[in-house]
N, C-alpha and C positions, 0 to 999 in steps of 0.2 A: 152939409153932411158931415160925417166923422172924418174923412180924409181933409177937408177944408178947415174944420176945427184944428186938427193937429198942425196944419201948414200955419194957420194965423195965430193960434195961441202957444205953440210950442216950438217948431222948426224955425220958423222965420225971426221971433223974438231972440232966441239963442244963438242964432247963427250957423244952424245945423243945416248946411249946404247940400248934401247929398242924402238926407234922411228921408225915406218913402215906405210907405206901407205895402206897396206890391214891388215884388222881385224885378229887377233890371236884368239886362243881358250879362251884366258881368257880376250877379249876385252868385254866392255859393249855394250849391244845391245840397238838399238832404241825402244822406248815405246810409245804408245799412250792410251789415256783414252778412252777405249772401254766400252761397256755395263757393264761388270764385273769388272772393274777397270783398273789399268795399265796394259796393256799386251804387250808383244814383238811383234813387227811388222817387216816385211821385209825390209831390207836396200836398199834404192832407188838411192844413189849415187855410181854409179859403177866406173870403171876404167876411163871412159871419164870424170869425174869430178875431178879426182885427183889433177889438177892443182889448183882448186880454193875451193875443199872441203875435208878437213879433213887431217890430219896426225895422227895416234894414238899414243899417249904419255902416260907414266905413270907420276905420281906425280914428281919423280926426275927429269926426262928429262924435264917436263914443267918448273920447276924451273930454270934448266940451260938455257934453250931457254929465259925465261923472262929476267935473268941476261944479257944476250946478248943482247937483245933488248934494255934494258935501256941503257947500254954502247953505243950503236950504236945510239940512240937517243940523247945522248949528245956528239957525236963526236968522243968518245972514240975508236971507232973500224974503223976509217978512214971515208974520205968524200965520198966516193963511196955508203956504205951502209947507210950513214945519208940521202942520198937523199931520201930514202923510207919516211922518215919523213918531208920532205919539201913540201909545198902546191904546187900542180901541176895542180888541177882543183878547182876553186872556187866553192863554194858550196851555194845555197841561201839558208838562214835558214827559215824553215818551222815550227817551233816550237815556244812556247811562251817562249821569253826570261826569263820571271818572274818566271818560273816554278822550276828554280834551277837545271833542267836536263842538260846535256852536250849538247851544241850547235856547231854543226859541222860547219865550216867556209871553210873549203878545204878538199881536198883528195890527199894524196901522192901516194906512191906506195904501196897500201895494208893497208893504215892507215888513218882512219878519222882525220883530225887536228880539235880539238875542245877547246873549253874554258869550265872550270868547276872551279866553286869557285875561279874565279880570276887567275886561273893557266892555262897552257897548258897541254892539255890532248890527248894522242893518243888512240884511241880504234877502235876496229873491232869485229863484233859479225859474227856469222854464224850458220848454222844448215842444217838439212835435215828433212824429216818426223820422228818425234820420236827422235830427239836429237838436243842439242842447246848448243852453246860455245860462250863465250865472253872474250877478253883480253883487260885489261886497263893497260897504263903505264902512271905513273905520275913522269917524271924525277925530278921535283923540289922537290918532298917528297922521290925521290929516292926509288919509291914504284911500284909493277907491281901486277895485279891480274889476274888471269886465272880461270875460272869456266866452268867446262864441266857438263851437265846433259843428261841422257839418256832418256828423255821424253820432250814433247811438254811445251809450255807456255813461258810467259814473265819474269818468275821469275829469270831466269839465270842473266840478265841484273841488275835486281834490286839487287841481291844476290851481285854480283861483286861491283856495286856501295856501298853496305852497307859495304863490306869488306876494300874497298879503304879507306872509311871515318874512320872506325876503325884504321886501319894502320897508317892514317895520323894524328889521335888524333881529328877528327871532329865527330860531333854529326850527325848520319845518320837522313836522312829524310825518309819520307815514300816512297820510290822511287817505290815499287811495285803499290801503289795506283796511284801515279804521271805517270807510265809507261801504266798502265792501263787505264787510260784517254786519254792520247796521242794516245795510240793503236787504240782505239775505235773511236776517232774523225779522224784519217788517214783512218781507215777502211771505215767509213761511207762516206767521201768524195771519195775515189776511189771507191767504189761500186757504188756510185750514178753516177759517169763518165762512169762506166762501163756497167751499166745493160742495157740489150738489149731491156727491156720492155719500156725503156724510149726512144728509138731511132726510127726513121722512119722504116716502115715496109719494104721499098724497094723491094717491090714484092714478099714478103715471100709466101712459100708454105706450105702446109700442109704435114704429113708425108707419104703420098702416092707416089709412084713412085720415092723414093730417095734411094732406095738400090743402093749401088756401090761402088766404089772407088775413094776417094777424095785425093788430095795432094795439097803441096805447098812446097817452097824449103827449109822451116826452118823445118816443122813438120814432113816432109815426108809423105808416104802414109797411109791413114786410110780407112778402111772399114766400111761402113754403112751396117749393116745387121737386118734383121726383125725375130722376134721369138714370135708368139703367140700375134700379134698386138704391140708387143714392138720394139723399136729402139735401137740399140746397137753400140756403139762406139768401133772399134777395132784397135788401133794404132800399125803398124807392128814393128816400132822401139823403141815404148815406151810401151810395155804391162801394166806397172804399171797404165796406165791412162785409160785402158779398162774401160768402163761404159755403163750403161743404161740411155738411154736419155729420160727423164721423162717430162711430160708435164707441165708447169708453168700456162701461159696465153699468148694471142696475137700471137700465134704461136711459142712462146719461148719455148725451152727445159733445162733442168737443167741436170747436169751430176751426176749421182748416182754410184759412183764408185765400183769397186768390191775388189780392193786391201784395206784390213785394214789400210794400211799405208796412205791412202788417205781419212780416215774417216774426215769429215768436222769439223774442229776448228773454234772459234767464230770469229776469225781475219782473216779467209782465203779470198782469193780474189774470185769473183763469177766465176763459170764455168757453163756459158750457151751457148747457141747454137740457130740458127735459120735457115732454109733452106731458099734459095733466088732463084728467078727465073730471070736469065741473059736474056738479049735479044738474041732472036733467040731459046729460049725455054730450055737452057742449066741450070743446076741446081747447087748452090754452096752452101756451108755450112759456116755460119759465126759463129765465136765464140769469147768469149771475153779472151780467153787463148791462142788458137793455130792459132789465125789469122784466114784468110778466106782460105778455102781449096775448090778449084775447082774439080767438076767431071771429071775423065779423061774418 
């Protein structure tokens, strides 16, 4: 299985003594800024996310892993693993070249191939609700940085760039401010394209008579229930997304999630829905995140 492959092919050969796929009793817990400050929230990335989301590491193991990656990026660990750092997919730059942030030009196998301060940089971030991670590899400076944080926000990438600058003898920029501007610009453009209030109604219907089971091949089955004139979204396979569907305008509904890990953050995508009347009278649920679900 995947856990054994990781242990036998990665953890043991490299001497990662504490690396594990599942959280231990001393693992940091995800946190979100809720009403009373930073609070622990449920972990949403389960076993089905293990191939792409998280290995639990201590600082010593993280340092060992980064040292291996630097050698691999230079070709010192053989040509096979070096392919991870070779461009495989071209990336069209969508950020301002003049703002100093890393500019991704391609994607390798698990690593963005970027330019930064005139040097080749390999980077990849990740996270779930309530935790963030960023890794940077700068082979020319023989330096690597990894930052873990058990909270939300863009500060992880800014801190990683600052640490890289300091290690390479550079004067850090206001990375937090630059990243905040970029994130807001990207969020604004993305949400403008997603917003169902800006889309044709396509025979939208009100909330009456919509109770039932809806499904598509990706999201699975979703139950739309009513309770005291309120609509509720119940996902069979992903209960973390259970929510009340509250009216916005023009027949568009917004998700008000029950799980505290889904507390709305400033740069989150829009979670909206609208009921549609199909030819023949069938009802469908169009959403910005889960696709269109047909009533079964």
